[in-house]
Every structure is written in C-alpha cells, then in structure tokens.
C-alpha positions as CSV (number, residue, x, y, z in Angstrom):
1,M,110.5,130.8,86.9
2,D,109.0,134.5,87.9
3,N,106.2,133.6,89.4
4,S,104.0,137.1,89.0
5,I,104.6,137.2,86.0
6,F,102.8,133.3,85.3
7,N,100.5,134.7,87.7
8,T,99.5,137.9,85.1
9,I,99.6,135.7,82.1
10,D,97.7,133.4,84.0
11,N,94.6,135.8,84.3
12,T,94.8,137.5,81.2
13,S,92.5,136.5,79.1
14,I,93.7,136.7,75.9
15,F,95.8,133.8,77.3
16,R,92.3,131.8,78.1
17,D,93.0,129.2,75.6
18,L,97.0,128.9,76.6
19,D,97.8,125.6,78.7
20,K,99.9,125.6,81.8
21,A,102.8,124.7,79.2
22,E,102.3,127.3,76.9
23,K,102.3,129.9,79.9
24,L,105.0,129.1,81.0
25,R,106.6,129.3,78.0
26,L,105.1,132.7,77.5
27,T,107.0,133.7,80.9
28,E,111.0,132.6,79.0
29,I,110.5,135.0,76.1
30,V,108.2,138.2,77.5
31,E,109.7,141.7,78.9
32,E,109.2,143.0,81.7
33,K,109.0,147.3,81.8
34,K,108.6,149.2,84.3
35,Y,107.6,153.4,83.5
36,N,106.9,156.0,85.6
37,E,103.8,158.4,85.9
38,N,103.3,160.5,82.9
39,Q,105.4,158.5,80.9
40,T,104.7,157.7,77.2
41,V,104.8,154.2,76.4
42,F,104.3,154.5,72.9
43,S,103.2,157.8,70.8
44,I,101.5,157.2,67.0
45,Q,104.6,158.7,65.2
46,D,105.6,154.8,66.6
47,K,105.0,150.9,64.7
48,G,103.4,148.5,66.5
49,K,105.9,145.9,67.5
50,Y,104.3,144.9,70.7
51,F,101.3,144.3,72.7
52,Y,100.8,145.0,76.5
53,V,99.5,143.2,79.6
54,V,99.6,145.8,82.9
55,K,100.8,143.8,85.5
56,E,101.0,147.1,88.1
57,G,99.9,150.7,87.4
58,A,97.6,151.9,84.6
59,V,97.4,153.3,81.7
60,T,95.4,155.8,79.2
61,L,94.9,156.0,75.6
62,R,94.6,159.4,74.0
63,L,93.2,158.1,70.4
64,K,93.1,160.7,67.4
65,N,90.0,161.7,68.1
66,G,89.6,162.6,71.2
67,Q,89.0,159.8,72.6
68,I,90.4,158.2,75.9
69,R,90.8,154.6,77.0
70,K,91.4,153.5,80.4
71,Y,93.5,150.3,81.1
72,G,94.5,148.7,84.5
73,P,96.3,145.1,85.6
74,L,95.3,141.6,83.7
75,S,94.0,144.5,80.8
76,S,96.0,144.6,77.5
77,F,96.8,146.6,74.7
78,G,98.3,147.8,71.4
79,E,97.4,144.4,69.5
80,V,95.8,146.4,66.5
81,A,99.0,148.1,65.1
82,I,101.0,144.5,65.3
83,F,99.0,143.3,62.7
84,G,100.8,145.0,59.7
85,N,103.6,147.3,59.7
86,N,100.6,150.1,61.3
87,Y,101.4,153.1,63.1
88,R,99.7,153.6,66.9
89,T,96.0,154.8,66.9
90,G,96.8,156.7,69.9
91,V,98.8,157.7,72.8
92,I,99.3,155.1,75.6
93,T,100.8,157.7,78.7
94,A,101.5,155.6,82.7
95,D,99.0,157.1,85.3
96,T,100.9,155.8,87.9
97,A,104.5,153.8,88.6
98,T,103.2,150.7,85.7
99,V,104.4,147.4,84.7
100,L,104.2,146.1,81.7
101,L,104.2,142.4,79.9
102,S,105.4,143.3,76.8
103,F,105.5,141.0,74.0
104,H,106.6,141.4,70.4
105,K,104.6,141.1,67.4
106,S,107.7,138.3,66.4
107,I,106.2,135.7,68.9
108,L,103.3,135.2,66.9
109,F,104.5,135.9,62.9
110,E,107.9,134.2,62.8
111,G,108.5,130.0,63.5
112,G,110.7,129.4,66.1
113,I,109.3,131.3,69.2
114,L,106.5,129.6,69.7
115,P,104.5,126.9,68.3
116,P,101.8,127.6,65.7
117,E,99.7,126.3,68.0
118,T,100.5,128.6,70.3
119,A,100.8,131.4,68.5
120,L,97.3,130.9,66.4
121,K,95.4,130.7,70.3
122,I,97.0,133.8,70.8
123,S,96.1,135.5,67.6
124,H,92.8,134.7,67.8
125,Q,91.8,135.6,70.7
126,L,93.9,139.2,69.9
127,V,91.4,139.3,66.8
128,N,88.1,138.8,68.7
129,K,89.6,141.7,71.2
130,I,89.6,143.8,68.2
131,V,86.3,142.6,66.3
132,D,84.4,143.3,69.2
133,Y,85.8,146.7,69.9
134,V,85.4,147.3,66.0
135,H,81.9,146.4,67.2
136,S,81.2,148.5,70.0
137,H,82.8,151.5,69.1
138,I,82.6,151.7,64.9
139,A,80.1,149.5,64.5
140,I,77.4,151.1,66.4
141,P,77.3,155.0,67.4
142,S,76.8,156.1,70.2
143,A,73.9,158.3,69.9
144,E,71.8,155.6,68.5
145,I,72.3,153.8,71.6
146,I,71.4,156.1,73.7
147,S,68.4,157.5,71.0
148,R,66.9,153.7,72.1
149,G,66.7,154.2,75.9
150,E,67.8,152.1,78.8
151,N,67.4,148.6,78.7
152,E,69.4,145.4,79.7
153,R,72.5,146.3,78.2
154,V,72.0,150.1,78.7
155,E,71.7,153.0,81.4
156,F,72.2,156.2,81.7
157,K,73.9,159.1,84.7
158,A,73.8,162.7,84.3
159,S,76.9,163.7,86.8
160,I,80.0,161.7,86.7
161,D,79.2,162.1,90.2
162,A,78.2,158.9,90.3
163,F,81.0,157.6,89.9
164,T,81.2,156.2,93.5
165,S,77.8,155.5,94.2
166,E,76.4,151.6,95.0
167,G,74.1,152.3,91.7
168,I,76.9,152.4,89.2
169,M,79.0,149.1,90.7
170,R,75.0,147.5,91.2
171,T,75.1,148.0,87.2
172,L,78.5,146.4,86.2
173,V,78.2,143.6,88.1
174,G,74.6,143.2,86.7
175,F,76.1,143.7,83.3
176,L,79.0,141.4,83.7
177,N,77.0,138.5,85.2
178,S,74.1,139.0,82.4
179,Q,75.2,139.8,78.2
180,G,77.9,142.5,79.5
181,G,76.6,146.6,78.9
182,T,77.6,150.3,78.4
183,I,76.6,153.3,81.1
184,F,76.4,156.2,80.1
185,I,77.2,159.0,81.8
186,G,76.4,163.0,81.2
187,V,73.0,161.7,79.5
188,D,69.5,161.7,81.3
189,D,66.9,159.9,82.2
190,R,65.2,161.6,79.0
191,K,68.0,160.6,76.6
192,Q,69.0,164.2,77.1
193,I,72.8,165.0,76.4
194,V,73.3,167.4,79.2
195,G,77.4,166.6,78.7
196,I,80.0,166.4,81.6
197,N,81.3,169.6,80.2
198,S,82.3,171.4,83.1
199,Y,85.2,168.8,84.1
200,D,88.6,168.8,83.1
201,Y,90.6,166.1,81.5
202,N,92.3,166.6,85.2
203,D,89.4,166.4,86.7
204,I,88.1,163.2,85.0
205,D,91.6,161.2,85.1
206,R,91.8,161.0,88.7
207,F,87.7,159.8,88.7
208,C,89.2,157.2,86.6
209,T,91.9,156.3,88.3
210,N,89.8,155.6,91.7
211,F,87.6,154.1,89.8
212,T,89.5,151.4,88.8
213,A,90.9,151.5,92.3
214,Y,87.5,150.6,93.4
215,I,86.4,148.0,90.6
216,Q,89.1,145.9,92.5
217,K,88.3,146.3,95.2
218,R,84.6,146.2,95.4
219,I,84.3,143.3,92.1
220,G,87.6,142.2,92.2
221,P,91.2,142.6,89.7
222,C,90.2,140.1,87.5
223,F,86.9,141.8,85.8
224,V,89.0,145.2,85.5
225,Q,90.3,144.0,82.1
226,L,86.9,143.8,80.8
227,I,85.5,147.0,81.7
228,T,86.8,150.3,79.7
229,Y,86.4,154.5,79.7
230,D,85.8,156.4,76.7
231,I,85.1,159.8,76.2
232,E,83.0,161.0,73.1
233,E,81.7,164.5,71.6
234,I,78.0,164.7,70.6
235,D,76.9,167.6,69.4
236,G,79.6,169.6,70.7
237,K,78.9,168.4,74.7
238,R,81.7,165.9,76.5
239,I,80.2,162.0,77.6
240,F,81.4,159.2,79.4
241,R,81.0,155.9,78.0
242,I,81.6,152.4,80.2
243,D,82.1,149.6,78.1
244,C,81.4,146.3,80.3
245,T,82.0,142.9,78.6
246,P,79.8,140.2,79.9
247,A,82.5,137.7,82.0
248,T,83.0,133.8,81.7
249,K,82.7,133.2,85.8
250,P,80.3,135.4,88.7
251,A,81.1,138.6,89.5
252,L,80.4,139.8,93.3
253,L,79.9,142.5,94.2
254,R,81.4,143.5,98.1
255,I,78.9,145.4,100.7
256,Q,80.7,147.1,103.3
257,G,79.7,147.3,106.6
258,A,79.9,148.5,110.0
259,T,82.9,146.2,110.3
260,A,85.2,144.6,108.5
261,H,83.3,141.1,109.9
262,N,80.0,142.4,108.5
263,A,80.8,143.0,104.7
264,K,78.6,140.9,102.6
265,D,79.1,139.9,99.0
266,V,75.3,140.0,96.4
267,F,75.1,139.1,93.1
268,I,73.4,140.4,90.8
269,I,72.1,140.2,87.4
270,R,70.2,142.8,84.9
271,A,67.0,142.0,84.3
272,G,65.4,144.3,82.2
273,A,66.3,148.3,82.6
274,G,67.4,147.3,86.3
275,N,69.6,145.7,88.6
276,R,68.2,142.0,90.4
277,V,69.8,140.6,93.6
278,I,69.7,137.1,93.4
279,K,69.2,136.4,97.5
280,N,68.4,132.4,97.0
281,K,70.9,130.9,97.3
282,R,69.2,127.4,94.7
283,H,67.5,130.2,92.5
284,M,71.9,131.7,92.1
285,L,73.3,128.0,91.8
286,T,70.6,127.1,88.6
287,Y,71.5,131.1,87.4
288,I,75.2,130.6,87.9
289,A,75.3,127.3,86.1
290,E,72.8,127.8,83.8
291,H,74.4,131.3,82.3
292,F,78.4,129.9,82.9
293,Y,78.7,126.1,83.1
294,A,76.2,125.1,80.6
295,A,78.1,123.2,77.5
C-alpha cells in the first residue's frame, strides 16, 4: 500500500465519514495522475468522468463566467459534472508540477466496485459540497453581501497587497474557529468597490500561489481545502473573494518570533466584525469543547 495515498485520503474532508477499511479500499482503486506546470486537467469540452483530490501541488479552475478558484493539497474538485452525463463548467490547469488522485464516477454509480454504503457516504459529502458552493456563490450574490457591510462573517480589504498581511491571516483563523466567512479584496471599509483592476491575472495567480503556501505554513495544510478564491466583476470592477468554511477542529495561527524557538501559536475567534485572541487557556479549552466537540 502507498502510505502517501492513504494519508491524503485519510485527511480529505469528502472521505471523513469512511472508516479505515473503506479508505484502504479506495487506495486500491484510485488512479494517481501527474501533471506538469500549465498542463490542462480538463476543459469545458470534456464530460465529467472523474472527481479529484490534490495530493501534491495546486490547480486553478477558470469558470466560463470568468471566475477563478484555486485548489491546493487535500482539496477536492470536479464533482459537479459527475452527477449525470454533464460537461465541465470550466477549465482546470496545473499551477506547478501536480499530483492528483483521480476517482472514476463508476465507483459511486456502478455496483461491485465499492459497497453501496461506502458509495453513499462519499456521494453525500460530494452533494453537500455542491450545495455549499451554490449557496455561497449563487444564492447570495457578492454585491448583496457587500451592501450589508462588515460583520462576524464578512471583512473588506481595499488592496490585493493585503494578501500577506497579518490581518488577513488572523481573520481566516477567526473564520475557521467560528462560523466561516468571506473576505472581499477590492472593497473599502465604506462598502465602496474600488476593485483590483490594476492587477492582471498573472499577478493574481502569483498572489494565490504564494498565499496558499502561506496558509500551509502559518495555519496548516489540512485547512487549505476549507479556503477558496474567486475573481468576480461588479459594475465593471474586479474584486477578489476569499471564502472560508468553518473548521471541524481548532485552527491555530503560527506567529513568527525572532528565532524559530520563539515562534508561538495563537487561538483566534471571530467576534462581531473583528477578531479576538483567546489567551486564557481555560477559556480557550471551554470554547473548543463547546464549539467543536459538544454532542
């Protein structure tokens, strides 16, 4: 058995309901595929035969409406088109040398490959992922969310340069440890859409790649799959939208000290339209027990 494949499956959210034996079975039927930088994984001319999990590297999805999404290690994608004989909704290309775990849709819809209960567990998670995407990206348009102003689930940043700022990282950890949320880049504190039109797609791709690596280093690779990126256009101005799904386990932000020995981890939650660091260990443990592990 390839332990690296099992570890990827074991830490990917769409397989969270599976027991060890079921995950081991997946390692026997999965296809590992390697892609070079800028190589196309699939395009809108292709029908959905596979859904994927990123084992190594990163990929970019460009939708037909111009929106962009990024997927890093442990992220899953490609599930929409496998339900039915549908064409892909966009084009996926590898940002760098990338390894994907590819799962043919037959494992879900044809008997004899997986036990029915295993296929049902995976299908349930994939459908939930699709519903979450529709709810956050279609049911509530960005313009409407922006019009409501900043709150416990929304924050604005005027410049794309804020990607690497401590404030962005703190907000993401706060969202992960609370109810999730959205950061809009290209919107100021007065809800005015100032846009990021001065940046071209190459600039944005570069920021995204660096930002994904930054999340892995400062928060942890298992949380990358919970954070997605889109480019949208409102009134002729491009904005960058970062969506963060609430985590199922506590997230800590690594604060760098003068030396590696002085680095420390902090626990942050979202409080109203701001972030709150919980320093008292008893308060932190109480929050974690009630928020993450309460029956």
